[in-house]
DRENTI-651331 format. One record per residue: x, y, z of N, C-alpha, C, CB in turn; residue in one letter. Coordinates in steps of 0.001 Angstrom, whole numbers, padded with zeros to 6 digits, always signed. Each point is the difference from the previous one (the first is absolute). Glycine has a CB too. Example, Ala and Ser with C-alpha at 12.3 -4.5 7.8 and 13.67 -1.06 7.14 Angstrom:
+013190-005690+007800-000890+001190+000000+000900+001200+000000-001892-001173+001246A/+001542+002223-001966+000820+001190+000060-000770+001090+000730+001184-000628-002145S/
This chain:
+108755+083906+104928+000437-001014-000991+001386-000359+000255-001530+000843-001684M/+001885-002160+001531+001395-000410+000102+000665+000334-001289-000520-001834+001614N/+001595+002731-001497+000576+000346-001236+000827-001094-000655-000029+002257+000842A/+000219-003410-000100+000753-001121-000549-000807-000921-000772+001461+000185+001810Q/-002825-000100-001647-000934-000988-000735-000030+000378-001463-001488-000360+002059S/+001312-000652-002893-000159+000234-001447-001267+000896-000206+001135-002297-000596P/-001053+003268-000274-001077+000903-000261-000515-000245-001442+000977+001718+001648L/-002268-001887-001830-000496-000119-001340-000555+001306-000473-000479-002376+000383T/+001003+002854-001508-000262+001245-000663-000753-000286-001298+002064+001056+001034I/-003341-000644-001110-000741-000122-001218+000252+001160-000914-001698-001282+001199L/+002058+001064-002486+000265+001040-000950-001169+000018-000993+002544-000238+000279L/-003140+001348-000307-001174+000218-000998+000429+001218-000857-001928-000918+001642I/+002552+000655-002823+000463+001120-000850-001120+000910-000524+001879-001461-000652P/-003109+000846+000300-001126+000791-000477+000250+000299-001476-000428+001027+002315G/+000125+000238-002600+000098+000527-001429+001144+000915-000315-002372-000176-000027D/+002580+000315-001196+001025+001005-000452+001339-000081+000645-001837+001433-000418G/+002367-000295+000942+001339-000097+000565+000119-000760+001321+000402+002107-001127V/-001597-002487+001678+000078-000899+001138+000822-001303-000306-002246+000938+000747G/+002191-001355-001989+000795-001242-000355+001462+000263-000054-001896-000832-001298A/+002297+002100+001397+001468+000391-000060+000496+000355+001441-000272+000925-002446E/-000571-000136+003199+000488+000529+001278-000097-001092+001056-000712+002354-000621V/-000211-003184+000604-000126-001045+001059+001099-001020-000089-002450+000307-000006I/+002800-000810-001145+001166-000893-000154+001313+000752+000453-001193-001240-001980P/+001281+002565+001697+001150+000702+000491+000104+000047+001517-000116+001313-002046A/-001095-001089+002637+000060+000107+001514+000374-001452+000584-001860+001987+000033A/+001231-003055-000743+000373-001350+000512+001449-000302-000148-002229-000768-000556A/+002892+001314-000502+001433-000198-000234+000829+000585+001079-000418+000000-002379E/+000020+001218+002766+000704+000731+001098-000164-000821+001347-000447+002338-001185V/-000779-002748+001386-000169-000766+001258+000811-001317+000041-002292+000996+000160L/+002358-001668-001252+000922-001157-000010+001381+000333+000279-001418-001011-001545R/+001852+002191+001142+001393+000360+000275+000285+000262+001435+000094+000921-002208A/-001140-000694+003001+000212+000141+001400+000427-001237+000736-001608+001728-000150L/+001414-002890-000443+000360-001206+000538-000969-000513+001081+002297+000636-000572G/-003516-000177+000525-001009-000375+001002-000600-001317-000369-000498+002384+000495L/-000148-003107+000514-000650-001160-000183-001473+000263-000588+001475-000999+001897D/-001567+001230-003233-001351+000421-000505-000374-001057-001054+000379+002586+000413L/-001615-002881-000384-000635-001013-000949-000900+000880-000848+000039-002115+001625H/+000182+002149-002988-000903+000842-000856-000972-000839-000831+001812+001725-000125F/-003038-001266+000176-001001-000595-000811-000516+001086-000946-000614-001703+001810Q/-000122+001373-002944-000486+000948-000955-001302-000382-000389+002158+000512-000771Q/-003039+000553+000682-001334-000169-000389-000505+001180-000865-000332-001354+002079A/-000757+001146-002772-000465+001004-000945-001246+000723+000524+000951-001372-001878E/-001029+002556+001440-001177+000914+000357+000107+001230-000951-000071-000746+002569A/-001051+001458-002799+000053+001217-000772-000944-000012-001207+002346+000247+000753G/-002360+000800-001526-000840+000104-001105+000368-000982-001102-000345+002349+000612F/+001565-002577-000861+000490-000937-000944-000516-001453+000350+002064+001522-000377G/-002016-001870+001662-000560-001218+000523-001508-000091-000305+001761+000006+001808C/-002361+001092-001573-001534+000065-000269-000291-000290-001391-000324+001681+001719F/+001124-001104-002710-000287-000172-001315+000244-001468-000489+000537+002432-000264T/+000463-003083+000876+000287-001339-000311-000873-001066+000671+002224+000835-000352R/-002659-000482+001659-000651-001048+000835-001393+000394+000404+002216-000680+000852R/-002684+001997-001035-001270+000415+000406-000090+000332+001493-000867-001361-001847G/+002077+001380+002523+000017+000460+001380+001386+000703+000197-001614-001934+000845T/+001516+003101-000118+001246+000717+000293+000725-000526+001154-000981+001931-000927A/+000345-002716+001778+000541-000602+001218-000375-001461+000103-000116+002208+001126L/+000858-003106-001757-000302-001440+000033-000036-000498+001466+001105-000309-002298P/-001975-000762+002472-000063-000485+001378+001302-000576+000477-002370-000450-000342E/+003192-000141-000535+001282-000541+000450+000978+001091+000422-000359-001930-001519E/+000246+003152+000903+000770+001172+000486-000386+000415+001328+000243+000732-002221T/-001499-000737+002513-000500+000396+001310+000439-000992+001069-001963+001106-001091L/+001849-002348+000687+000410-001028+000940+001493+000030+000385-001821-001355-000960A/+002652+001620-000070+001417+000160+000245+000232+001261+000861+000547-001174-002207L/-001275+002219+001948+000179+001189+000699-000290-000170+001530-000582+001216-002143A/-000427-001957+002422-000340-000249+001402+001035-000844+000676-002379+000178-000563R/+003094-001041-000148+000937-000918+000592+001317+000653+000120-001207-001916-000908Q/+001611+002918+000116+001294+000661+000011+000282+000727+001252-000176+000198-002361A/+001454+000100+002618+000379+000971+001017-000079+001419-000482+001450-001693+000962D/-001356+001953-002217-000098+001407-000534-000243-000111-001488+001573+000980+001785A/-002059+000158-002314-000330+000068-001330+000742+001199-000678-002232-001103+000549I/+002915+000896-001638+000516+001142-000851-000833+000088-001244+002360-000275+000852L/-003152+001438-001037-000832+000168-001097+000508+001095-000877-001872-000842+001309F/+001797+000596-002594+000514+000969-001011-000945+001121-000328+001272-001830-000938G/-002117+001618-000040-000890+001125-000474-001133-000663-000711+001889+001717-000260A/-002984-000967+000149-001153-000445-000816-000378+001037-001057-000840-001321+001959T/+000323+000918-003100-000444+000869-001078-001457+000129+000061+001883-000635-001411A/-002438+001167+002468-001456+000144+000198-000550+000960-000976+000213-000504+002384S/-001215+000037-003103-000606+000995-001008-000745+001125+000687-000256-001849-001665P/+000147+002984+000933-000702+001167+000589-001455-000089-000207+001952+001384-000371S/-002404-002197-000529-001406-000186-000245-000482-001428+000484+000201+001629-002004T/-001464-001728+002197-000550-001258+000557+000169-001176-000910-001621+001334+001217R/+002185-002414-000697+000102-001229-000797-000759-001144+000778+002317+000758-001040V/-003281-001245+000496-000847-000999+000655+000811-001186+000567-001853+000670-001560D/+001698-000971+002750+000663-001001+000654+001427+000193+000606-001394-001175-001469G/+001838+002414+001121+001410+000344+000481-000059+000697+001347+000817+000245-002387Y/-000042-000663+003281+000181+000672+001370+001504+000168+000311-002202-001045+000871R/+002561+002133-000439+001432+000263+000271+000498-001100+000917-000268+002531-000264S/+001369-003249-000105+000467-001086+000771+000764+000534+001259+000125-001441-002130P/+000410+002672+002152+000631+000469+001167-000986+000317+001040+001809+000833-001326I/-002963-000201+000913-001024+000312+000952-000625-001333+000576-000463+002235-001257L/+000329-003181+000399-000524-001199+000497+000883-000767+000860-001279-000017-001893A/+002570+000131+001684+000969-000632+000922-000022+000701+001372+001465-000654-001977L/-001414+001922+001965-000100+000820+001205-001203-000374+000864+001123+001836-001244R/-002220-001993+000571-001202-000290+000710+000027-001477+000468-001257+001771-001357R/+001661-002718+000499-000061-001378+000469+000917-000267+001102-000636-000661-002178A/+001808+001410+002241+000976-000276+000999-000130+000916+001194+001481-000814-001772L/-002460+001740+001793-000194+000873+001111+001076+000994+000193-001223-001754+000995G/+001771+002297-002174+001057+000872+000121-000468+001469+000066+001391-001694-001177L/-001702+002143+002388-000809+001185+000200+000902+001286-000065-001653-001383+001443Y/+003053+001203-001428+000882+001148+000064+000924+000079-001165-000140-000102+002408A/+000209+001234-003053+001024+000141-001083+001004+000986+000472-001625-000524-001850N/+002910+000110+001853+001060+000882+000524+000916+000402-001128-000106-001095+002258L/+000275+002350-002406+000821+000583-001021+001016+000923+000508-001820-000244-001460R/+003087-000225+001690+001018+000884+000418+000611+000844-001100+000409-001599+001748P/-000061+002816-001593+000581+000845-000942+001272+000620+000545-002238+000406-000958V/+003407-000782+000386+001301+000472+000517+000830+000536-001183-000054-001706+001940V/+000788+002746-001600+000781+000721-000975+001036-000940-000635-000352+002157+001287S/+000578-001952-002558+000970-000784-000816+001242+000849-000223-001869-001289-001167M/+002923+000701+000964+001298+000632-000223+000254+000494-001474+000825-001483+001863P/-001737+002304-002412+000267+000532-001245-000710+001395-000114+000269-002379-000970F/+000050+003044-000066-000484+001444-000023-001448+000256-000192+002115+000461-000863E/-002875-001537+000445-001417+000118-000110-000844-000119+001335+000411-000906-002275F/+000355+000586+003262-000672-000285+001275+000110+001114+001000+000442-002352-000398S/-001547+002633+000959+000001+000974+001136+000799-000574+001190-002287+000909-000733R/+003157-000146+001329+000762-000527+001204-000851+000024+001184+002125+000786-000889P/-001715-001602+001946-000680+000062+001335-001435-000604+000109+001351+002038+000299G/-001759-002795-001374-001287-000545+000058+000024-001378+000552-000639+001400-001858V/-000144-001737+002911-000007-001344+000682-001349-000130+000601+002493-000029+000517D/-003548-000352-001212-001334-000093+000521-000621-001267-000392-000208+002394-000051L/-000838-002719+000719-000871-001176-000208-001398+000215-000091+001572-001123+001089L/-002159+000879-002226-001464+000093-000155-000651-001326+000452+000266+001652-001950V/-001135-001595+002935-000811-001141+000476-001324+000113-000496+001282-000221+001968V/-001697-000574-002939-001290+000123-000697-000935-001108+000328+001133+001151-001801R/-002286-000782+002225-001015-000976+000247-000329-000786-001302-000922+001472+001869E/+000865-002769-001828+000085-000775-001281-001208-000792-000281+002374-000135+000290N/-003412+000244+000488-001151-000870-000127-001339+000678-000205+001255-001498+001377S/-001285+002843-001269-001249+000732-000101+000096+001152-000945-000523-000667+002278E/-000220+001711-001938+000053+001208-000864-000689-000195-001301+002106+000601+001034G/-001649+000133-002016-000587+000005-001413+000420-001285-000664+000080+002555-000217L/+000813-003306+000756+000502-001184-000680-000743-001286+000466+002261+001151-000216Y/-003371-000872+000869-000765-001164+000542-000721-000783-001050-000284+001241+002065S/+000238-000720-003302-000646-000684-001137-001616+000082+000016+002074-001592+000004G/-002521+002589+000726-001442+000300+000025-000315+001025-001003-000143-000562+002366R/+000055+000241-003654-000424+000834-001040-001315-000506-000669+002417+000621-000323E/-003129+000291-000178-001263-000363-000718-000430+001034-001022-000703-001225+002019R/+000154+000878-003057-000640+000933-000925-001443+000217+000384+001535-000724-001821V/-001884+001901+002165-001316+000386+000436-000959+000321-001202+001083+000889+002128E/-000483-000152-003150-000784+000282-001192+001139-000064-001104-001975+001555+001181T/+001518-001643-002457+001095+000032-001005+000976+001095-000033-001523-001118-001201P/+001170+002288+001893+000897+001034+000090+000577+000266+001434-001230+000898-001950D/+000971-001803+002842+000401+000189+001453+000624-001263+000624-001872+001672+000229T/+003077-001515+000214+000606-001139+000720+000348+000454+001394+000924-001000-002131A/-001134+000092+003084+000244+000284+001430+000937-000908+000554-002154+000858+000243I/+003155-000282+000565+000930-000867+000751-000266+000341+001469+001829-000106-001886A/-001923-000944+002696-000150+000099+001436+001343-000098+000721-002278-000980-000226E/+002450+001891+001125+001389+000091+000813-000329-000536+001381+000970+002151-001250R/-000332-003228+001459-000164-000700+001341+001126+000423+000932-001118-002019-001094L/+000663+002536+002357+000931+000184+000999-000525-000531+001282+000891+001925-001177I/-000182-002760+001888-000550-000553+001255+000929+000349+001163-001113-001904-001265S/+000562+001952+002513+000644+000287+001148+001200-001095+000288-002264+001155+000819R/+001849-002477-001028+000933-001080+000261+001197+000118-000872-001845-001451+000675A/+001686+001618-001952+001130+000041-000974+000788+001238+000266-001281-001261-001761A/+000674+002422+002091+000721+001200+000191+000798-000046+001276-001718+001201-001280S/+001230-001780+002337+000774-000222+001200+001101-000933-000168-001931+000466+001219E/+001746-001561-001990+000993-000992-000285+001187+000593-000665-001748-001666-000166R/+001503+002382-000929+001091+000630-000729+000726+001107+000742-001240-000568-001994I/+000458+001246+002802+000645+001102+000843+000923-000636+001060-002049+001551-000323A/+001641-002681+000928+000860-000645+000959+001271-000429-000609-001937-000720+001219R/+001874+000186-002456+001208-000408-000687+000918+001166-000312-001270-001881-000950L/+000636+003000+000525+000816+001217-000330+000731+000458+001305-001677+000747-001896A/+001011-000729+002996+000632+000448+001217+001153-000932+000370-002175+001008+000765C/+002003-002274-000830+001060-000994+000286+001250+000235-001017-001874-001761+000860E/+001567+002006-002088+001017+000177-000914+000739+001390+000250-001327-001498-001652L/+000570+002443+002047+000707+001303+000340+000857-000186+001194-001862+001348-000920A/+001580-002125+001966+000869-000260+001100+001219-000777-000472-001954+000030+001562L/+001790-001113-002403+001056-000741-000425+001013+000884-000847-001545-002054+000083R/+001066+002880-000917+000869+000806-000867+000703+001056+000918-001554-000349-002113R/+000837+000860+003126+000717+000945+000881+001167-000632+000696-002099+001201+000333A/+001860-002451+000140+001097-000755+000669+001170-000238-000929-001681-001112+001450A/+001354+000697-002639+001055-000298-000966+000820+001281-000390-001452-001919-000878E/+000736+003051+000726+000579+001178-000501+000436+000990+001139-001413-000345-002074R/+001142-000104+003335+000250+000791+001142-000430+001481-000112+001843-001562+000407Q/-003132+001652-000655-000624+001322-000115-001500-000161+000552+001542+000697-002129R/-002189+000331+002580-001330-000086+000496-001021-000508-001036+000620+001831+001537P/-001514-002644-001147-000987-000466-001039-001077+001033-000299+000392-002337+000757P/-000741+002279-002035-000995+001019-000479-001040-000779-000915+001797+002019+000070R/-003039-001635+000075-001060-000576-000794-000857+001073-000606+000019-002003+001433L/-000285+001970-002720-000952+000971-000655-001250-000743-000495+001948+001493-000727T/-003110-001169+001218-001275-000635-000317-000609+000838-001203-000386-000871+002522V/+000240+000214-003609-000526+000675-001269-001516-000354-000165+002364-000142-001172I/-003076+001231+000845-001426-000140-000187-000610+001172-000747-000058-001330+002069H/-001210+001305-002350-000729+001083-000601-001329+000147+000808+001073-000420-002363K/-000951+000472+003552-001306-000057+000942-000740+001325-000069+001123-001615+001674A/-000447+002647-002155-000785+001287-000102-001085-000130-001071+002037+001356+000720N/-001896-002290-001671-001010-000206-001055-000718-001326+000198+001371+001369-001598V/-000554-002474+001718-000559-001243+000198-000138-000321+001507+000949-000688-002213L/-001965+001380+002815-000123+000037+001453-000298-001325+000613-000745+002270-000219K/+000042-003144-000456-000329-001298+000621+001046-000993-000243-002340+000461-000255L/+002779-000704-001024+000962-001027-000262+001448+000401+000464-001468-000720-001956S/+001951+001812+001487+001285+000433+000418-000044+000466+001480+000537+000647-002402D/-001717-000224+002830-000108+000337+001391+000122-001193+000841-001381+001878-000557G/+000882-003005+000154+000194-001209+000804+001512-000530-000034-002492-000582-000495L/+003074+000703-000652+001393-000373-000076+000855+000886+000929-000364-000785-002379F/+000194+002099+002311+000697+001035+000798-000261-000323+001440-000219+001792-001791R/-000962-001902+002262-000325-000294+001382+000620-001282+000523-002083+001210-000371E/+002036-002211-000385+000516-001325+000403+001564+000060+000054-002061-001196-001080S/+002613+001833+000043+001547+000109+000084+000471+000837+001157+000120-000208-002458A/-000810+001314+002759+000568+000855+001072-000230-000655+001320-000390+002077-001323L/-000754-002795+001453-000270-000820+001199+001086-000918+000362-002296+000133-000541K/+002754-000934-000425+000958-001010+000119+001449+000730+000250-001491-001660-001579V/+001810+002725+000876+001201+000724+000229+000065+000633+001394+000079+000402-002433A/-001182-000065+003033+000010+000550+001293+000605-001024+000986-002015+001441-000585A/+001899-002654+000281+000623-001022+000900+001540-000168-000238-002250-001216+000022G/+002836+001954-000771+001431+000045-000216+000511+001384+000334-000158-001763-001778Y/+000309+002086+003019+000381+001438+000382+001363+000393-000462-001410-000194+001983P/+002286-000695-002294+001357+000309-000451-000011+000484-001477+000926-001740+001634D/-001973+001501-002455-000014+000367-001376-000656+001379-000154-000069-002442-000674I/+000822+003301-000058-000547+001307-000313-000966-000131-001176+002099+001144+000856A/-003331-000869-000647-001057-000232-000997-000567+001278-000563-000545-002084+001166V/+000463+002168-002540-000619+001129-000610-001031-000593-001007+002110+001552+000314E/-003021-000737-000766-000939-000363-001098+000133+001070-001086-001654-001175+001607E/+001421+000643-002780+000001+000934-001182-001118-000451-001048+002604+000454+000336L/-003206+000522-000909-000925-000322-001077+000861-000514-001188-001752+001789+000779L/+001201-002671-001562+000755-000595-001028+000606+000882-000968-001368-001759+000310V/+000604+002810-000654+000635+000930-000971+001147+000833+000556-002180+000100-001096D/+002038+000221+002376+001180+000687+000670+001198-000971+000104-001595+001489+001368A/+001240-002713-001010+001086-000992+000085+000732-000157-001335-001290-001203+001781A/+000610+001182-002940+000623-000054-001229+000865+001262-000312-001893-001468-000701A/+001502+002681+001120+000868+001141-000193+001147-000061+000874-001849+001314-000661M/+001693-001737+001950+001278-000065+000866+000939-001046-000526-001270+000709+002045H/+000756-001850-002539+000905-000939-000591+000938+000589-001095-001733-001696+000529L/+001050+002562-001363+000882+000536-001089+000921+001102+000545-001788-000530-001736V/+001324+001351+002708+000814+001061+000544+001064-000438+001040-001959+001434-000427R/+001505-002312+001316+000961-000266+001141-000179-001437+000414-000071+002414+000843S/+000406-003385-001616-000173-001411+000274+000754-000525+001274-000297-000241-002482P/+001374+000973+002786+000762-000312+001122-000685+000102+001361+001803+000717-001380Q/-002968+000035+001434-000761+000116+001201-000733-001204+000402-000173+002255-000522R/-000011-003201-000452-000832-001171+000297+000801-001217+000494-001580+000832-001729F/+000955-001699+002570+000557-001229+000403-000954-001177-000408+001219+001206+001923D/-002289-001303-001213-001032-001073-000341-001275+000764-000340+001013-001835+001587V/-001528+001575-002765-001313+000577-000421-001045-001188+000021+001148+001885-001531L/-002280-001677+002114-001060-000945+000049-001165+000542-000811+000761-000838+002254L/-001190-000050-003181-001059+000447-000894-000970-001069-000391+001552+001636-000819A/-002749-001219+000524-000906-000991-000711+000540-000428-001341-001946+001029+001125P/+001268-002066-001684+000541-000732-001149+000431+000962-001170-001500-001977+000662N/+000512+002678-001206+000259+000800-001215+001021+001075+000292-002324-000434-000827L/+002196+001208+001970+000944+001069+000320+001446-000512+000074-001833+001168+001251Y/+001916-002411-000602+001315-000556+000180+000642-000375-001297-000702-000799+002180G/-000126+000244-003104+000488-000387-001310+000624+001201-000773-001776-001814-000036D/+000868+002884+000002+000445+001228-000698+001206+000762+000662-002389+000187-000751I/+002373-000108+001982+001074+000722+000727+001322-000818-000133-001716+001027+001686L/+001701-002230-001594+001197-000812-000071+000649+000045-001366-000967-001458+001726S/+000149+001446-002722+000486+000218-001398+000599+001374-000196-001740-001561-000805D/+001081+002564+001415+000537+001310-000063+001342+000088+000679-002284+000869-000085E/+002378-001492+001234+001214+000018+000807+001177-000613-000775-001403-000146+002099A/+001104-000941-002790+001047-000709-000735+000718+000807-001038-001287-001971+000393S/+000476+002910-000966+000502+000889-000994+001110+000913+000594-002261-000085-001171A/+002268+000288+002438+000961+000879+000718+001363-000651-000015-001819+000923+001495L/+001898-002304-001627+001250-000708+000164+000385-000743-001243-000467-000199+002390V/-000229+000479-003574+000428-000603-001231-001127-000665-000767+002187-000318+001044G/-003331+000063-000472-001136-000511-000725-000394-001395+000498+000701+001362-001985G/-001727-001920+001308-000614-001176+000410+000952-001245-000185-002240+001088-000580L/+003218-000872-000187+000886-001161-000201+000912-000221+001278-000012+000446-002586G/-000058+000517+003552+000835-000154+001172-000921-000222+001260+001854+001498-001086F/-003125-001794+000905-000928-000153+001044-000445-001394+000334-000659+002151-000635A/+001025-002620+001791-000376-001376+000462-001294+000155+000844+002498-000857+000033P/-003127-000344+000202-001074-000047+000922-000198-001322+000555-001001+001769-001154S/+000266-001776+002439-000227-001195+000558-001554-000071+000329+002471-000107+000883A/-003061-001018-000970-001427-000153+000363-000041-001175+001108-000897+000809-002475N/+000609-000295+003666+000079-000834+001150-001347-000026+000755+002469+000503+000146V/-002716-001605+000665-001199-000095+000705-000129-001339+000669-000995+001594-001558G/-000043-002386+001163-000273-001267+000674+000705-001251-000633-002201+001031+000639E/+002330-000905-001968+000558-001213-000693+001401+000312-000562-002365-000787-000619G/+002767-000013-000404+001295+000109-000596+000300+001423-000495-000189-002400-000633T/+001208+002965+001086+000343+001436-000431+000374+000002-001407+000796+000624+002233P/-001137+000458-003008+000249+000138-001368+000778+001320-000291-002087-001377-000457L/+003061+001296-000334+000935+001098-000239+000090+000317-001551+001341-000696+002139F/-001497+001922-002506-000066+000388-001433+000583+001260-000279-001923-001223-000204E/+002540+001466-000942+000397+001336-000374-001320+000803-000323+002337-000842-000930P/-002288+002144+001117-001255+000744-000165-000284+000265-001482+000343+001071+002260V/+000674-001095-003112-000234+000313-001433-000958-001079-000663+002364+001132-000114H/-002840-000813-001025-000948-000812-000787+000773-000942-000876-001714+001829+000017G/+000997-002304-000993+000600-001032-000979+000860+000673-001015-001978-001488+000256S/+001877+002763-000577+000793+000829-000918+000065-000776-001346+001416+001078+001943A/-002523-001204-002612-000002-000709-001326+000876+000606-001008-002236-000658+000439P/+002507+002055-000340+000846+000748-001022+001422-000453+000127-001496+002034+000067D/+001963-002627+000961+001415-000473+000023+000165-001411+000313+000617+002160+000649I/-001743-002934-000451+000055-001387+000353+000658-000811-001112-002049+000291+001407A/+002960-001161-000978+000748-000829-000917+001217+000588-000579-002044-000980-000472G/+002376+002257+000851+001208+000634-000557+001251-000163+000856-001505+001621-001058Q/+001275-002277+002308+001140-000108+000935+000524+001287+000652+000582-001897-001361G/-001471+002848+001435+000470+001292+000614-000757+000470+001126+000754+000590-002086I/-001695-001539+002594-000863+000375+001164+000888+000173+001168-001995-001242-000858A/+001605+002175+001776+000676+000265+001191-000387-000963+001073+000147+002326-000656N/+000759-003183+001185-000358-000970+001055+000232+000457+001274+000440-001664-001399P/-000127+002948+001611+000188+000541+001409-001259-000231+000959+001554+001801-001048T/-002723-001381+000525-001192-000167+000789-000213-001472+000378-000988+002008-001134G/+001290-002982+000370-000248-001383+000283+001088-000471+000943-001135-000375-002238A/+002400+000870+002042+001033-000431+000983-000184+000545+001364+001524-000158-001826I/-001942+001490+001862-000305+000569+001345-001284-000647+000624+001091+002217-000739L/-001972-002714-000123-001131-000719+000565+000504-001327+000564-001619+001099-001634S/+002569-001697+001098+000634-001215+000540+000620+000292+001347+000450-000838-002315A/+000175+002027+002458+000561+000449+001247-001049+000113+001104+001729+001203-001303A/-002871-000563+000974-001086+000111+000810-000457-001395+000475-000602+002127-001183L/+000596-003115+000252-000441-001341+000265+000993-000660+001096-001026-000181-002483M/+002287+000321+002225+000925-000505+000915-000116+000579+001414+001430-000354-001937L/-001670+001656+002026-000260+000648+001247-001228-000589+000739+001038+002056-000984E/-002063-002214+000203-001248-000578+000620+000182-001468+000414-001379+001565-001415T/+002208-002296+000725+000237-001360+000315+001028-000221+001111-000610-000468-002318L/+001099+001590+002914+000859-000144+001152+001439+000018-000406-001751-001280+001150G/+002089+001804-002233+001436+000064-000476+000404+001443-000287-000197-002315-001021L/+000281+003149+002005+000263+001417-000148+001442+000228-000467-001706+000505+001792P/+002692-001227-001402+001327+000196-000402+000162-000260-001556+000741-000653+002387A/-001473-000390-002861+000100-000247-001442-000719+001115-000734+000121-002504+000350E/-001232+002976+000172-000765+001079-000676+000880+001186-000101-002195-000823+000854A/+002872+001186+000251+000857+001235+000035+001139-000189-001130-000459+000406+002674K/+001018-001572-002657+000985-000389-001043-000459+000216-001442+000808-001661+001610R/-002026+001223-001919-000562+000110-001301-000333+001536-000344-000947-002443+000273L/+000491+003155+000717-000276+001449-000283+001378+000727-000210-002223-000037+001444R/+003279-000299-000672+001233+000614-000198+000573-000251-001377+000341-000187+002394A/-000584-001102-002838+000547-000284-001390-000731+000767-001078+000638-002279+000747G/-001850+002561-000608-000798+000816-000946+000563+001437+000026-002126-001452+000359V/+002261+002036+000892+000528+001324+000182+001376+000191-000650-001299+000113+002107Q/+002105-001127-001847+001416+000062-000546+000042-000088-001472+000821-001031+002031R/-001751+000157-002633-000002-000085-001411-000459+001348-000618-000433-002502+000174T/-000573+003082+000368-000542+001307-000622+001130+001036+000197-002572-000506+000531L/+003136+000592+000590+001046+000920+000354+001131-000012-001004-000613-000305+002362A/+000938-000919-002951+001007-000221-000882-000338+000413-001387+000703-001750+001437A/-001977+002229-001657-000442+000521-001327-000546-001163-000876+001757+001891+000130G/-002070-003022+000424-000539-001111-000781-001557+000063+000162+002170-001489+000334I/-002763+001933-001493-001455+000280+000119-000636-000422-001377+000349+002020+001727R/-001648-002408-001527-000699-000412-001232-000586+001335-000648-000607-002448+000983T/+000158+002415-002269-000391+001151-000731-000985+000907+000666+000462-001315-001895P/-001323+000803+002679-001013+000850+000653+000662+000949+000954-001708-001795-000211D/+002900+001446+000734+000708+000889+000885+001187+000694-000647-000733-001442+001827A/+000643+001553-003086+000982+000697-000784+001326-000743-000333-001012+001957+001031G/+000945-003188-000864+001155-000935-000262-000140-000817-001269+000305-000147+002431G/+000562-000844-002502-000101-000924-001257+000137-001381+000440+000980+001678-001548S/-001028-002024+002762+000111-001402+000385-001226-000778-000320+001516+000657+001765A/-001268-001884-002127-001104-000947-000180-000470-000519+001348+000897-000656-002253T/-002092-000024+002224-000521-000553+001168+001039-001029+000644-002390+000368-000975T/+002893-001164+000073+001019-001022+000456+001286+000671+000460-000951-001682-001614Q/+001460+002760+000956+001150+000599+000353-000097+000670+001477+000424+000318-002559A/-001544+000328+002763-000201+000615+001271-000070-001134+001112-001246+002017-001148F/+000558-003108+000834-000134-001037+000968+001387-000651+000361-002363-000398-000896T/+003180+000168-000088+001287-000505+000189+000821+001017+000882-000163-001282-002256Q/+000071+002592+001914+000715+000886+000832-000372-000021+001435+000228+001313-001922A/-001533-001402+002218-000504-000098+001372+000576-001265+000676-002146+001234-000667V/+002169-002403-000080+000568-001178+000550+001398+000099+000326-001577-001163-001182I/+002362+001913+000257+001490+000158+000248+000232+000845+001220+000499-000186-002451A/-001391+001149+002704+000193+000992+001058-000294-000766+001361-000696+002077-001580S/-000052-003145+001538-000336-000700+001260+001249-000615+000718-002272-000508-001020L/+003322+000216+000236+001135-000590+000537+000823+001058+000744-000036-001732-001823S/-000234+002973+001659+000725+001110+000574-000661+000499+001272+000773+000619-002272R/-001822-001259+002694-000754+000514+001167+000239-000916+001230-001787+001001-001563F/
């Protein structure tokens, strides 16, 4: 992509604190002085209650036309609601975003484990999130878990390429950990394992290991510094990346990228946080770091680095929202990040 071309960024705040952290991320992006054109669209459970759809057709049309999407959060109910479908899952499927990338990096405060710098590469289109659920009897519900060779090889290839890229950037040998539970789920996880290891064998420079998902969870808690790139099916990647975020401060500091065939989508990992929504104290770090991932994906690595440095410098100065033990409001933290950009 030509970094000089105007870039259209679609903002979808969604529900709850999404309406606070996405504008904060957009404000920081504007401060970088880039040629960005922002559009806004609605989606989420609030949209569903107002309009009867969680993902309006005009939102999907704008998403397809944009260069990138910044998505906030959704307040998906835990019980079945007739007609409701998660808009983020629908967007991922409609745009062919088969990979979910969740970097986890140490933060400069006392709640963060030092030396953590890993990336969870999560298969985004299959597994237990395929939507294949049914009620067999009044007392029995069944969910089908879809694993295909094509999708497993596709996500493994991306994980290997990212491992090589990270190794070049960090000047260290590339490492890949394949996560599965093939000792129990011999057919489905067995197929994922076989496919991933077959692809990885074509990258002889990468040191490859495999771990059962429960062992991987234990090692994440005990020695997260051992990991570089973790490759996992959908559900395992979701759980392990949330666990890993707790090592460096929590979900408020966790960015993510959804990439694949269509418009890439970037979102903080946290939910809509209805308990603090509207109070002006939501942590925008995850959204701002998601914006940095977006810039990197759009071919603007220097600007992405500048944005990450601004966040790190702000946190190191002791400016933090209440979830990180501070007293800064969302707006105060955002302004501090913007002020720090001029010093980079």
